[in-house]
N, C-alpha and C positions, 0 to 999 in steps of 0.2 A: 689174416682176415682184413680185407680192404674196407675202408670207410669213405672212399671217394664219393659214392652216391650221397651219403649222408652229409658230407662236407659241402657238396654242391647245393643240397637243399638248405643247409645252414646259411650259405652265402646268399642264396636267393631270399631267405627270410630276413637276413640283415638288411638287405636293400629295401624290403617292404617296411621294416620297422623304422629305418632311418628316414623314410619319406612320410611316416605317419605322424600326424599332429598330436596324437595321444601318447606317443612313445616317450619314455624318459631314458635318454641315452640309447643303449641297445637292449632295453627291457621292453617287452611288448605288454599290452594291456591284458594279455592272457596268461600272465605268470611265467613267461619265458624270458630268460636273460642269456644273451649270446655274447661270449667273451672272445676277443681277438687281440692278442698282444704280439708285437714284433721284436721284443727284447725281454730278457729276464728282468724280474722286479725284485725290490727289497721286500722284506717281511712286512706285511700289513696286518694290523689287528682288526678283527671284525667279529660279528656274531653270526654264525651260520644258523639259519632257521631251517626247518625240515625241507629238504630238496633232494633231487637226484641230479647228479652232474656227470655228463658223459664227456670224457676227454678224447677228442678226435685227433689231436695233433699236439706234440710238445709234451712237457712234463711240469709238474708242480710238486710242492712240498708243504705239508700241513702239520702244525704242531698243536696238540690239545693236551693240556696239562704238561706232563713230562714226556709224552710220547710224540715222536715225529715220524710221519709216514709219507712216503713218496707215491705219487700217482702218475702213471704214464699213459701214452696214447693207447686206446683200446680198452681202457678200464673205466668203470663207473664208480661213483661215490654215492652212497645212500646215507643221508643224514636224517635221523628220526626225531631229535630233540634240539632245542636251541643250545648252541655251543659257542663259547668264546674261543676263538682260534687265532693263531698266527699263521699266515700262508704266504707263499711266494711262488712265482713262476720261475722255474730253473732252466727250462729249455724253450727258446723261441728266437726267431730271426725273421728278417724281412722276406727271405726266400721261403722259409717254412715257419709261419707264425703259429703261436699257441692258439688252439681253437677248442672251445668247450661250449656245450649246451647245458644250461641250468634250468630246471623246471621246478617250481614250487610244489610241495606236497601238502595235502589237506587232510587232517585227521578225520573230518566229517565224511569226506569221500571214502577214505579207507574203511571207516566203520559202517558205511552203507553196504559193504560187501559181507557183513557179518553172517547173514542168513544163508548166503551161498557157500561160504568157505569154512564156517565154524566146525563142520564135521571132519575137515581134512586134518590128518595127523602129520604136522610139519614141525621140524625142529626149531626150537627157540633158545635152547641152552647156550649160554656164553655169548649171546648176541650183544653187540655194542652199538652205541648211538651213532657211530660213523663206521660204515663197513665199505670195503673196497673189493671189487671183483671184476673179472672180464665182462665186457658188454656181450650179451648173447643176442641171437638173431631176433627173438621176440621183442626185446627191448629196443633194438635198433629199428625194427619195423614200426612200432607204435610211436616212437619219437619222430621218425620221418614223417608219418602222417600228421602228427601234431604240428610240425613245422610247416607242412603244406597248407594247413588251415589258416595260417597267419595271413596269407595273401588273399583270402576269400572270406570276408566278414560275414556274409550271409550264411555260408556253409558252416562257419565257425559257431555261429549262434545255435545252430541245430545240432551239429555233430561234436563240437568240442567237449560238452559234458560227457558224451559217450566215450570219447577217446581218453579223456582224463580218468574216467573210471577204469578203462582198460589198462592205462598206465599204472595205476595203483594196484590193480589186480596182478599184472605181470611182476611188479616189484614184490608184492606180497608172496608170490610163489618162488621168487628168485633166491639164489644163494645168499646175497647180502640183505635179504628181507627179514631176517630173524627178529629184529627189534620191532619191525612193523607188525609182525605176526603177534607179538606181545601186546602192542598198543591197541589192537582191535578190541581187546577186552577192557572195558572201562574201569574194572576193579583190579587190574593187574598192578604189580609193583611198579612196572615201567610207566603205566598211566598215572599212578600216584606221583612219581617223580616228575613227570611232565607238568602236572598241576603245580607242584612245588616250584619248578623252574619258572613258570608263568608268574607266580607270586613274587619270586626273587627279582625277576626282571622289572616288575612294576614298582617294587619297593627296594631297589638296590641301594638307595641312599640311607635307609634306616638301619639300625643295628638289629640283627636277628639272633635269637636264641635257637639253636638247632632243635631242641626239644619242642619249642613252640611251633616251629616250621613243620616238624614231623607230625605233631598233633593235628595241625590244620589239614593234613591229607590222610589222617587215620592210621598212622604208623607209629611204632615205638621208636625212640631215638636211635637205638642200636640198629634196628632193621633199616631205618631211613638212611642212616649214614652208610651202611653197607651197600644198599641198592643205589644210592645216589652216586657213590664212587664207581660202582660197576657200570652204570649208565654213562656218566659224564667223564670218567677217568680223572676226576678230581673231587675234592671235598666240598660241602656246601659253602663253607666260609671262603675257601680259595676261589670257588666259582663266583661268589659275590665280589671278591676283590678283583677278579678279572673283568667283570662287568664294569666296575668303577673305573679301572685303569683304561679300559677300551674307550669308554665315554669321555674320560678326561683327555685322552689323546685327540679325540675328535674335536673337543672344545678348544684345545690349545692350537690346533692346526687351522681351525675354521673361523675363529673369532678372537678378538684381542683380550684373551683371558691371561691374567698373571698366573704364576704357579700356585700361589696361595688361593686365589679365587677359584681356579679349576679344582683344586683339592677340596675346598669346602662345598663347591657345587655338587660334587659326586658323593659327598658323605664323609670325607675324612675330617677328623678333628685336629690333626697335626699335619702341617705342611711338610715338616721334615720327614715324618714317616712316609707320607705320600711320595716325596722325592726319592727316598730310598727304594721303595717298592716299585716305583715307575722305572727307575734306572735298572733294577734287577730284572724286570720283565722285558724291557725294550732295548737295553744296552746303551742308552743315552739318557742324560738327565732331562727332566721336563723343561728346564730353562732353555735348553737347546732348541726346543720346538715351539716355544711360546711366541706368538705374533704380537704380544703386547709391547708397547714402546718402553 
């Protein structure tokens, strides 16, 4: 399956975004991020928010919790929940760069489909918050039209909401859309976990009791722990730790924070514990990344 037509549309969209005064890097104001890398990268820590990512050329590797998964050209990644990840591009060159189209997903748009799709009997069992599958023709087509609209602001204002809705619909029906099919129900366990994740992201600096967090979304502690791990591939406390360490790495690299100030800023009470956990996660001590004099 050739993706040359979609690659060409992506390259045209990159030109449009680069010339736009409202664009940030290669991210458009329409929730599209276009990635082009000409060499492999080191592991970078980040928070994946709900997106669909189409890999058009090259390969990458993503680690969530203790699971590492490779993604290659012709595959798409559907992320349904906010996830702390380590990711790196493993195949890219000047002659054949890594190319990917990333589009933000919106739970409100997904749930607007409820009345039309709730009667459908589609599998949701064993769905995960990050699923990988081959790009199908329907997804390729809708993403191509999404990219075309980036160069036509007038048409985008009228048509983009329709195309975004179609994108969510196609993903809802797709093989990797099992978790999205669960999220369409506001009272599902997966929706409860999404609300808990939102709470954790806002309050990652404070100490949480798992029972308290479970109660806040109407679940028992045992059920909450079980479903949280099923969705995120990690525990609530490890998830919070990953949030803290990811933010600490950003602080150390972006501003003159000492190791101890970064540790306390993200909620650690012990700088030595922070250093141990940071080194375990990233393979280097935080002192090696601090820009503080």
